[in-house]
C-alpha positions as CSV (number, residue, x, y, z in Angstrom):
1,M,-24.6,-13.4,-20.6
2,N,-25.8,-11.6,-23.8
3,N,-28.1,-9.0,-23.3
4,R,-27.4,-8.4,-19.8
5,K,-28.6,-6.4,-17.0
6,F,-27.0,-2.9,-16.0
7,I,-24.6,-3.7,-13.4
8,S,-23.5,-1.1,-10.7
9,A,-20.2,-1.5,-8.5
10,I,-20.4,0.1,-5.1
11,I,-17.4,0.7,-3.0
12,P,-17.6,2.1,0.5
13,I,-14.5,3.9,1.5
14,F,-12.9,5.2,4.7
15,N,-9.4,5.8,4.9
16,E,-8.3,3.6,2.0
17,E,-5.8,5.8,0.2
18,K,-3.4,2.9,-0.4
19,T,-5.7,0.8,-2.4
20,I,-8.8,2.6,-3.8
21,A,-7.5,4.0,-7.0
22,K,-6.2,0.5,-8.2
23,I,-9.7,-1.0,-7.5
24,I,-11.5,2.0,-9.3
25,K,-9.2,1.6,-12.3
26,T,-9.7,-2.3,-12.3
27,L,-13.6,-1.9,-12.2
28,L,-13.5,0.9,-14.9
29,K,-11.8,-1.3,-17.3
30,S,-14.1,-4.3,-17.1
31,D,-16.8,-4.5,-19.8
32,L,-19.1,-6.1,-17.2
33,I,-19.4,-3.1,-15.0
34,D,-21.5,-0.3,-16.2
35,E,-21.0,2.2,-13.5
36,V,-19.0,2.6,-10.3
37,V,-20.3,4.2,-7.4
38,C,-18.1,5.4,-4.6
39,V,-19.2,6.3,-1.2
40,N,-16.6,8.2,0.8
41,D,-17.6,7.5,4.4
42,G,-15.9,10.5,6.3
43,S,-12.3,9.5,5.3
44,T,-9.6,11.8,6.9
45,D,-6.8,10.6,4.8
46,Q,-6.3,11.5,1.1
47,S,-9.0,9.1,-0.1
48,L,-11.5,11.8,-1.0
49,T,-8.8,13.7,-3.2
50,I,-8.1,10.2,-5.1
51,L,-11.8,9.7,-5.8
52,K,-12.1,13.4,-7.0
53,N,-9.4,12.9,-9.6
54,F,-11.5,10.3,-11.5
55,K,-14.1,13.1,-11.9
56,N,-17.1,11.9,-14.1
57,K,-15.8,8.6,-14.6
58,I,-17.2,7.5,-11.2
59,K,-20.5,8.6,-9.2
60,L,-19.1,10.0,-5.8
61,V,-21.2,10.1,-2.6
62,N,-19.4,12.1,-0.1
63,L,-20.5,11.5,3.6
64,K,-18.7,14.2,5.7
65,K,-19.1,12.2,9.1
66,N,-18.4,8.5,9.1
67,Q,-21.7,6.6,9.3
68,G,-20.7,3.1,9.1
69,K,-20.6,0.5,6.4
70,G,-24.4,-0.4,6.2
71,F,-25.2,3.4,5.8
72,A,-22.6,3.8,3.2
73,L,-23.7,0.8,1.1
74,V,-27.2,2.1,1.3
75,E,-26.3,5.5,-0.2
76,G,-24.5,3.8,-2.8
77,I,-27.6,1.6,-3.6
78,K,-29.8,4.8,-3.9
79,K,-27.4,6.6,-6.3
80,A,-26.9,3.3,-8.4
81,K,-29.0,3.0,-11.7
82,G,-28.0,-0.9,-11.9
83,E,-30.4,-3.7,-11.7
84,I,-27.6,-5.9,-10.4
85,I,-25.6,-4.4,-7.4
86,F,-22.1,-5.5,-6.9
87,F,-20.4,-4.5,-3.5
88,I,-16.7,-4.6,-3.3
89,D,-14.4,-3.5,-0.3
90,A,-11.9,-1.0,-0.7
91,D,-8.9,-2.5,0.8
92,L,-8.2,-5.2,-1.8
93,T,-4.6,-5.5,-3.2
94,T,-4.9,-7.9,-5.9
95,F,-8.4,-7.4,-7.3
96,S,-8.8,-8.4,-10.9
97,H,-11.1,-8.8,-13.9
98,D,-11.0,-12.6,-13.3
99,H,-12.6,-11.9,-9.6
100,I,-15.3,-9.8,-11.3
101,Q,-16.2,-12.3,-13.8
102,T,-16.3,-15.1,-11.1
103,L,-18.5,-13.2,-8.8
104,L,-21.0,-12.0,-11.5
105,E,-21.4,-15.0,-13.5
106,P,-23.8,-17.1,-11.4
107,V,-26.2,-14.2,-11.2
108,L,-25.8,-13.2,-14.9
109,K,-26.6,-16.9,-15.8
110,N,-29.8,-16.7,-13.5
111,K,-28.6,-19.5,-11.3
112,F,-28.5,-17.7,-8.0
113,R,-30.0,-14.5,-6.4
114,V,-26.9,-13.8,-4.3
115,V,-23.1,-14.4,-4.7
116,L,-20.5,-14.3,-1.9
117,G,-17.0,-14.1,-2.9
118,Y,-14.2,-15.0,-0.3
119,P,-10.4,-14.8,-0.6
120,A,-8.7,-18.0,-1.3
121,N,-5.2,-19.3,-1.9
122,P,-4.2,-20.6,-5.3
123,T,-5.8,-23.8,-4.6
124,G,-9.1,-22.1,-3.8
125,K,-8.8,-23.4,-0.1
126,W,-10.1,-20.9,2.4
127,Y,-7.5,-19.8,5.0
128,R,-9.3,-18.0,7.8
129,P,-11.8,-18.8,10.2
130,N,-14.8,-20.2,8.6
131,I,-17.0,-17.2,10.0
132,F,-15.4,-14.8,7.7
133,Q,-16.6,-16.6,4.5
134,N,-20.1,-15.2,5.6
135,L,-18.8,-11.8,6.5
136,T,-17.0,-11.2,3.3
137,G,-17.5,-7.7,1.4
138,E,-17.5,-9.0,-2.1
139,R,-21.1,-9.6,-2.9
140,V,-23.6,-9.6,-5.9
141,Y,-27.4,-9.0,-5.3
142,Y,-30.5,-7.7,-7.4
143,K,-31.2,-4.2,-6.5
144,K,-34.9,-5.0,-6.3
145,D,-34.3,-7.5,-3.4
146,L,-32.4,-5.0,-1.3
147,I,-34.9,-1.9,-1.7
148,P,-37.5,-3.2,0.8
149,Y,-34.8,-3.3,3.5
150,L,-32.8,-0.2,3.1
151,K,-34.0,1.5,6.2
152,K,-33.1,-1.4,8.3
153,M,-29.8,-1.9,6.6
154,A,-28.7,1.6,7.0
155,K,-28.5,1.1,10.7
156,T,-26.4,-1.9,10.8
157,R,-23.0,-0.5,10.5
158,F,-20.5,-3.3,10.6
159,G,-23.2,-5.7,11.1
160,V,-24.4,-5.2,7.7
161,E,-23.2,-8.8,6.2
162,I,-24.9,-10.7,8.9
163,F,-28.1,-8.6,8.1
164,L,-27.8,-9.3,4.4
165,N,-27.2,-12.9,5.1
166,D,-30.5,-13.4,7.0
167,L,-32.4,-12.1,4.1
168,F,-32.1,-14.9,1.9
169,N,-32.3,-18.6,1.9
170,Q,-29.2,-20.6,1.8
171,K,-30.3,-22.2,-1.6
172,E,-30.4,-18.8,-3.3
173,I,-26.7,-18.1,-2.3
174,K,-23.7,-19.0,-3.9
175,K,-20.2,-18.9,-2.1
176,I,-17.4,-18.9,-4.3
177,P,-13.5,-18.9,-3.6
178,L,-11.8,-16.0,-5.1
179,K,-8.2,-17.4,-5.8
180,H,-5.3,-15.0,-5.3
181,L,-7.6,-12.1,-3.8
182,I,-5.8,-10.4,-0.8
183,S,-6.9,-7.4,1.3
184,L,-4.7,-5.3,3.6
185,Y,-5.0,-6.2,7.5
186,K,-5.9,-3.1,9.5
187,Y,-2.4,-3.1,11.3
188,E,-1.0,-2.6,7.5
189,K,-3.2,0.5,7.1
190,R,-3.3,1.9,10.6
191,N,-1.1,2.6,13.6
192,P,-1.5,-0.1,16.3
193,K,-3.9,1.9,18.5
194,N,-6.3,2.8,15.6
195,A,-6.0,-0.8,14.1
196,F,-7.1,-2.2,17.5
197,K,-9.8,0.4,17.9
198,E,-11.3,-0.4,14.4
199,Y,-11.1,-4.2,14.9
200,L,-12.8,-3.9,18.3
201,E,-15.5,-1.5,16.9
202,E,-16.3,-4.0,14.0
203,A,-16.3,-7.0,16.3
204,V,-18.7,-5.4,18.7
205,E,-21.1,-4.4,16.0
206,I,-20.9,-8.0,14.5
207,A,-21.5,-9.5,17.9
208,R,-24.6,-7.3,18.4
209,A,-25.9,-8.5,15.2
210,I,-25.3,-12.3,15.9
211,G,-26.9,-11.3,19.3
212,R,-30.2,-10.1,17.7
213,R,-30.4,-13.0,15.6
214,E,-29.7,-15.6,18.3
215,G,-30.9,-13.8,21.4
216,L,-28.6,-12.5,24.1
217,L,-28.6,-13.1,28.0
218,P,-28.9,-9.7,29.9
219,M,-25.2,-10.3,31.2
220,D,-23.8,-11.1,27.8
221,K,-25.4,-7.9,26.3
222,Q,-23.8,-5.9,29.1
223,I,-20.4,-7.4,28.5
224,I,-20.5,-6.6,24.8
225,D,-21.5,-3.0,25.4
226,K,-18.5,-2.5,27.9
227,L,-16.2,-4.1,25.2
228,A,-16.7,-1.3,23.1
229,K,-14.9,1.3,25.5
230,I,-11.8,-1.0,26.1
231,T,-8.5,0.3,25.0
232,D,-6.5,-2.6,26.9
233,F,-5.8,-5.8,25.1
234,D,-5.7,-7.7,28.5
235,E,-8.8,-6.3,29.9
236,F,-10.6,-7.3,26.5
237,K,-9.5,-10.9,26.9
238,K,-10.8,-10.9,30.6
239,K,-14.2,-9.5,29.5
240,I,-14.6,-12.3,26.8
241,S,-13.9,-15.2,29.0
242,K,-16.9,-14.1,30.9
243,L,-19.6,-14.4,28.0
244,R,-21.9,-17.3,28.3
245,S,-22.6,-17.4,24.7
246,K,-20.3,-19.8,23.1
247,Q,-21.0,-18.6,19.5
248,I,-20.0,-15.0,20.2
249,K,-17.2,-16.0,22.5
250,Q,-15.8,-17.9,19.8
251,F,-16.2,-15.2,17.3
252,F,-14.3,-12.8,19.5
253,E,-11.5,-15.2,20.0
254,K,-11.1,-15.6,16.3
255,F,-11.9,-12.2,15.2
256,I,-9.9,-10.2,17.8
257,L,-7.5,-12.2,19.6
258,K,-6.1,-14.1,16.8
259,Y,-5.7,-11.1,14.4
260,I,-4.7,-8.6,17.0
261,K,-1.8,-11.0,18.0
262,I,-0.2,-10.7,14.5
């Protein structure tokens, strides 16, 4: 890992005032991270104020209007100088130097082109539905591998992880359990109404991304489009019960039904 490449950490931030400061401080203390790029994606809480307090210790991109995760990551990549790009979500509560080293090591040792790190319990066991392993926000890439796809990536919103997954052969991707890594659920960050709205928005975007990859029946596409406007949980359950696509139906059941019930 001597004579390593320059590494840029990129954090997309939307209303993460509870956790963002600690994550930035952890990254700044790491001797593996050369710069921290923070993209404020139209936050309406105190996130921007917290980011400004770090002054020139970070690079700050301030988007006045929420543009979605895909767009925020692209703006971060454009600002970053690094040859290696390290994506990190802003809602982690136990993020540590060990997690940074674990994520970066396979790329720094030239063993893989991509690394995905997913939260795991102390034994390293994954404790959520398997689909979330592939939707994790903790990722490492070579910048040169992402540059040709920035225009498309900017339009993906919450489907960005699925978009990124499809760019690489599975043999080029290393998935790593990040022990003791915990993130806040939306209901721990938002009031119930806003938490449901954000869960639903993310789920619909991800379902659309799955549909673009797998193909959708017109009926399923119409149902997914209508789901984005639903505000009632019971109505939501009725709509997804009519989906023909088993993959998307199962995704909605696991992503929304299980976690909203909490």
